[in-house]
C-alpha positions in Angstrom: 25.0 0.8 -14.2 24.6 -0.7 -17.6 21.2 -1.4 -19.0 18.0 0.5 -18.8 15.8 0.9 -15.7 13.5 -2.1 -15.0 10.2 -0.8 -13.6 8.3 -2.9 -11.1 6.2 -5.6 -12.6 4.1 -5.9 -9.4 2.6 -2.8 -7.8 -0.7 -1.6 -6.3 -2.8 1.5 -6.3 -3.4 2.1 -2.6 -5.4 4.4 -0.4 -3.3 7.0 1.6 -5.8 6.6 4.4 -5.2 2.8 4.3 -1.4 3.3 4.3 -1.5 5.5 7.4 -4.4 3.9 9.3 -2.1 1.5 11.2 0.6 4.1 11.8 1.0 6.5 14.8 0.4 9.4 12.4 -3.3 8.5 12.1 -5.7 9.0 9.2 -5.1 12.2 7.3 -7.9 14.8 7.0 -9.7 15.6 3.8 -7.9 18.9 3.6 -4.5 17.2 3.9 -5.4 14.8 1.2 -6.7 17.5 -1.1 -3.2 19.0 -1.3 -1.6 15.7 -2.6 -1.9 16.8 -6.2 -2.0 15.2 -8.8 -2.7 12.0 -7.0 -5.9 10.1 -8.0 -9.0 11.0 -6.0 -11.8 8.7 -5.0 -15.5 9.5 -4.5 -15.1 9.5 -0.7 -12.4 12.1 -0.7 -9.5 9.7 -0.3 -6.4 9.8 -2.4 -4.7 6.8 -4.0 -1.0 6.5 -4.8 1.1 3.9 -6.6 3.2 1.6 -4.4 5.6 -1.2 -5.2 7.1 -3.3 -2.4 6.3 -3.7 1.3 3.5 -1.2 2.1 3.5 -2.3 5.8 6.7 -0.3 6.3 4.6 2.9 6.5 3.1 1.7 9.8 6.5 1.5 11.4 8.3 4.6 12.9 9.3 6.6 9.8 11.7 9.6 9.6 12.5 11.5 6.4 16.2 12.3 6.0 16.6 14.9 3.2 18.7 17.8 1.9 20.6 19.3 -0.9 21.6 17.4 -4.1 25.0 19.0 -4.0 25.9 17.7 -0.6 29.3 18.5 1.1 31.6 15.7 2.3 30.6 16.6 5.9 26.9 16.6 5.0 27.2 13.2 3.3 28.9 11.8 6.4 26.1 13.2 8.7 23.4 11.7 6.5 25.1 8.3 6.6 25.7 8.4 10.3 22.2 9.6 11.2 20.6 6.9 9.0 22.7 4.2 10.5 21.9 5.3 14.0 18.1 5.6 13.3 18.2 2.1 11.7 19.7 0.8 15.0 16.7 2.3 16.8 14.2 0.4 14.5 13.3 3.5 12.4 12.5 3.3 8.7 14.3 5.9 6.6 12.2 7.9 4.1 13.8 9.9 1.4 13.3 11.1 -2.2 16.0 9.2 -4.2 17.5 12.5 -5.4 21.3 12.9 -5.6 23.2 14.0 -2.6 21.7 13.7 0.9 18.8 11.4 -0.3 21.2 8.9 -1.9 23.6 8.9 1.0 20.8 8.3 3.5 19.1 5.5 1.6 22.3 3.8 0.7 23.5 3.8 4.3 20.2 2.5 5.5 20.4 -0.5 3.1 24.1 -1.1 3.9 23.3 -1.3 7.6 20.4 -3.7 7.2 17.6 -1.2 7.6 14.4 -0.5 5.7 13.7 2.5 3.5 10.8 4.1 1.7 11.5 6.0 -1.5 9.0 8.7 -2.4 9.7 9.8 -5.9 8.7 12.7 -8.1 8.3 10.5 -11.2 6.0 7.6 -12.0 7.1 4.2 -10.9 8.2 3.4 -14.4 10.8 6.1 -14.5 14.0 6.6 -12.6 15.4 10.1 -11.9 18.3 10.7 -11.7 19.3 7.8 -14.0 22.3 7.1 -12.0 20.0 5.9 -9.2 18.2 3.4 -11.3 19.7 0.3 -9.6 19.1 1.8 -6.2 15.5 2.4 -7.2 15.1 -1.2 -8.4 16.5 -2.5 -5.1 14.1 -0.3 -3.1 11.0 -1.6 -4.8 12.3 -5.2 -4.6 13.3 -5.2 -1.0 11.8 -2.1 0.6 9.0 0.3 -0.7 8.7 2.7 -3.6 5.8 5.2 -3.7 4.7 7.7 -6.3 1.6 9.9 -6.7 2.1 10.1 -10.5 0.5 7.7 -12.9 2.5 5.4 -15.1 3.7 7.1 -18.2 3.0 10.6 -17.0 5.2 13.5 -18.0 7.6 14.8 -15.3 7.5 18.5 -14.4 9.5 20.6 -11.9 6.3 20.9 -9.9 6.4 17.2 -9.3 9.1 17.5 -6.7 7.4 19.9 -4.2 4.3 17.7 -4.6 6.5 14.7 -3.7 7.8 16.5 -0.6 4.3 17.0 0.6 3.5 13.3 0.4 6.9 12.5 2.0 6.1 14.7 5.0 2.6 13.2 5.4 4.1 9.7 5.4 6.7 10.5 8.1 6.7 11.1 11.8 9.5 13.6 11.4 11.7 15.2 8.8 15.5 15.9 9.3 17.2 18.5 7.0 20.8 17.6 6.9 22.1 20.3 4.6 20.1 22.9 2.5 20.6 26.4 1.1 18.1 29.3 1.2 16.9 28.2 -2.2 16.7 24.5 -1.7 13.6 22.6 -2.7 14.0 20.8 0.7 12.3 23.8 2.3 9.0 22.8 0.7 9.0 19.8 3.0 10.0 21.9 6.0 7.0 24.0 5.4 4.8 20.9 5.1 5.9 19.7 8.5 4.6 23.0 10.0 1.3 22.7 8.2 0.9 19.0 9.1 2.0 19.3 12.7 5.0 17.0 12.1 8.3 17.2 13.8 11.1 19.1 12.0 14.8 18.8 12.9 17.5 21.0 11.4 21.1 19.9 11.6 23.2 22.0 14.0 25.7 22.8 11.3 22.9 24.3 9.2 21.5 26.4 12.0 25.1 27.7 12.8 25.9 28.6 9.2 25.8 32.5 9.1 25.3 32.4 5.3 21.9 30.7 5.6 18.8 32.5 6.8 16.0 29.9 6.4 16.3 28.1 9.8 15.3 31.2 11.7 11.9 31.0 10.0 11.2 27.5 11.4 12.9 27.4 14.8 10.0 29.2 16.4 7.7 26.4 15.4 6.9 24.3 18.5 7.9 21.0 16.9 11.1 22.3 15.3 14.4 21.4 17.0 18.1 21.9 16.2 19.6 18.4 15.8 22.7 17.6 17.6 22.4 13.9 18.1 20.1 11.1 17.1 18.7 10.9 20.6 17.1 14.3 20.1 14.8 12.7 17.5 14.1 9.5 19.6 13.3 11.4 22.8 11.0 13.9 21.1 9.2 11.8 18.5 9.3 8.4 20.2 9.4 8.9 23.9 9.4 5.7 25.9 
């Protein structure tokens, strides 16, 4: 952990339409792109983001695994297991490099030989939290790191809901492993509804009587309670 974060020396400013053109998600609409603030806009209504690493990963099956920063031991174990099992199915794990669920999911993916995409709420030249700086370096070197924020830009709390919007757009589905009623994770759940993406909520979250938010989403036609990895594969990637 010693030493400062080493930002990528090689990166590209890339069109979101180009990123998604080869994927099963298809090309996003102008309205969807307009909500990716503060990403750089082009004259034709496209949006450009900053990417370091293997951009072709976006074209593969991609599932976001996200949740609380203060994850329980059980939640951490679920994030690790789900990521491992999705990797075995050829799925790329997308997450936000935050503490907690994000870190557990991405670390498990790498440990089991999978590929991951980190979508961050800071510019590529900053690492947050600092304890994840080595993980972030590994991701841009061996996987893919994406940000909609220009190099050197200040970091605001609003960056992270914006990051969730981009993460939902880049993924076929989002899985919420663990989240309270006030979790920022819910921004991404709402984006799944708006974008028509699949949303899965861990069974343990749905069953928790102290949490109310799942009831707001379970009526959405593409929202499912998650009991096993096959629930994702059969719904999102039917053979």
